[in-house]
C-alpha positions as CSV (number, residue, x, y, z in Angstrom):
1,M,-49.8,133.0,199.9
2,K,-52.5,135.6,199.1
3,K,-56.2,134.8,199.1
4,R,-57.8,135.4,195.8
5,L,-60.8,137.5,196.3
6,V,-64.0,136.6,194.4
7,I,-65.7,139.1,192.2
8,Y,-69.3,138.7,190.8
9,L,-69.9,140.2,187.4
10,S,-73.3,141.9,187.7
11,G,-75.0,143.6,184.8
12,P,-77.8,143.4,182.3
13,I,-78.4,140.0,180.6
14,M,-82.1,140.0,179.8
15,D,-82.9,141.9,176.6
16,E,-79.2,142.3,175.9
17,S,-77.7,140.7,172.9
18,S,-75.6,137.7,174.0
19,G,-72.5,139.5,172.7
20,E,-73.2,142.7,174.7
21,A,-73.7,140.7,177.9
22,R,-70.6,138.7,177.3
23,E,-68.2,141.3,175.9
24,W,-67.7,143.4,179.0
25,R,-67.5,140.3,181.2
26,E,-64.7,138.9,179.0
27,A,-62.9,142.2,179.2
28,A,-63.2,142.2,183.0
29,K,-61.7,138.7,183.1
30,Q,-58.7,139.9,181.1
31,L,-58.2,142.8,183.4
32,L,-58.7,141.1,186.7
33,S,-57.5,137.5,186.2
34,P,-55.5,135.7,187.6
35,K,-55.3,137.9,190.7
36,F,-59.1,137.5,191.4
37,R,-61.6,134.7,190.9
38,L,-64.5,135.9,188.8
39,L,-68.0,134.6,188.9
40,D,-69.8,135.1,185.5
41,P,-73.5,134.4,185.4
42,M,-73.2,133.9,181.6
43,R,-71.5,130.6,182.3
44,R,-74.9,129.1,182.8
45,K,-77.1,128.1,179.8
46,F,-80.5,129.3,181.0
47,V,-82.9,130.9,178.7
48,D,-84.7,134.1,179.8
49,R,-88.5,134.1,180.0
50,Q,-88.8,130.3,180.5
51,V,-90.8,129.5,183.6
52,D,-88.8,126.4,184.4
53,S,-85.6,128.5,184.4
54,A,-86.7,131.6,186.3
55,N,-86.2,130.4,189.8
56,E,-82.9,128.7,189.0
57,I,-81.6,131.9,187.3
58,V,-82.3,134.0,190.4
59,E,-81.1,131.4,193.0
60,F,-77.9,130.7,191.2
61,D,-77.2,134.5,190.8
62,L,-78.0,135.1,194.5
63,Q,-75.6,132.3,195.4
64,D,-72.9,133.9,193.4
65,V,-73.5,137.3,195.1
66,R,-73.3,135.5,198.5
67,E,-70.0,133.8,197.5
68,A,-68.4,137.0,196.2
69,D,-66.2,139.4,198.1
70,I,-66.8,142.3,195.6
71,I,-69.6,143.0,193.2
72,L,-68.5,144.6,189.8
73,V,-71.5,146.2,188.2
74,N,-72.1,147.3,184.6
75,Y,-74.7,150.0,185.1
76,N,-75.1,150.9,181.4
77,K,-78.9,150.8,181.6
78,A,-81.7,150.2,184.0
79,S,-82.0,146.5,184.8
80,I,-84.3,145.0,187.4
81,G,-82.0,142.0,188.0
82,T,-78.9,144.0,188.3
83,A,-80.6,146.4,190.7
84,M,-81.8,143.5,192.8
85,E,-78.4,142.0,193.0
86,V,-76.8,145.4,194.0
87,F,-79.4,146.0,196.7
88,Y,-79.0,142.4,198.1
89,A,-75.2,142.6,198.0
90,A,-74.9,146.1,199.6
91,H,-78.0,146.3,201.9
92,D,-78.4,142.8,203.0
93,L,-74.9,141.4,202.9
94,G,-72.7,144.5,203.3
95,K,-70.6,143.8,200.2
96,F,-68.3,146.2,198.5
97,V,-70.0,147.2,195.2
98,V,-67.9,148.8,192.4
99,S,-70.1,150.1,189.5
100,F,-69.1,151.6,186.2
101,S,-71.5,153.7,184.2
102,P,-71.7,156.0,181.2
103,F,-74.2,158.2,183.1
104,S,-73.2,161.3,185.0
105,F,-74.0,161.4,188.7
106,E,-77.1,163.5,188.0
107,N,-78.5,160.9,185.7
108,C,-77.8,157.9,187.9
109,S,-80.7,156.3,189.9
110,P,-80.4,157.4,193.5
111,W,-80.8,153.7,194.4
112,M,-77.7,152.8,192.4
113,V,-75.8,155.7,193.9
114,K,-76.8,154.7,197.5
115,H,-76.0,151.1,197.1
116,S,-72.8,151.3,195.0
117,T,-69.7,151.9,197.2
118,K,-68.1,153.5,194.2
119,I,-69.2,154.5,190.7
120,L,-66.6,155.0,188.0
121,G,-66.9,156.0,184.3
122,S,-65.6,152.9,182.7
123,L,-64.8,149.2,183.1
124,E,-61.1,150.0,182.9
125,E,-61.3,152.5,185.7
126,A,-63.4,150.1,187.9
127,C,-60.9,147.3,187.4
128,A,-58.0,149.6,188.2
129,Y,-59.8,150.7,191.4
130,I,-60.3,147.1,192.4
131,Q,-56.6,146.2,191.6
132,E,-55.4,149.2,193.6
133,H,-57.6,148.6,196.7
134,F,-58.0,144.9,196.7
135,G,-55.1,143.4,194.7
136,T,-52.8,142.7,197.7
137,I,-55.1,141.3,200.4
138,P,-53.1,138.9,202.6
139,D,-54.5,135.5,203.5
140,P,-55.9,135.6,207.0
141,D,-54.7,132.0,207.6
142,E,-51.1,132.9,206.8
143,D,-48.7,133.6,209.7
């Protein structure tokens, strides 16, 4: 039996319309399930800019990053939270970070370039890359 790798769906939420923040995540689930287990931060019902939610939002998101094997990043605009998750995942935890972005290489932040293992032009390309390179990982507990 193959181990299902865990993918965290990182990308802008704050100041995004709820639909924009959910739409790409739902598409990613369609492209990557059931082969992978996806962690979607939108599953939680926190409200941005409420003091009593701020620490919980960050701690739950960091827990998801720690639990994930791969971070899939929507780098469609500058986002402090997304950048922090990418830095934490890549720099502190050594995670594999696959980003997709409409920006050309020259217009990407050097920080995102440095901490993304791979940057592709679309969600579909990023998901195909993950399927190709991680879709057949054997379970280490299997003989």
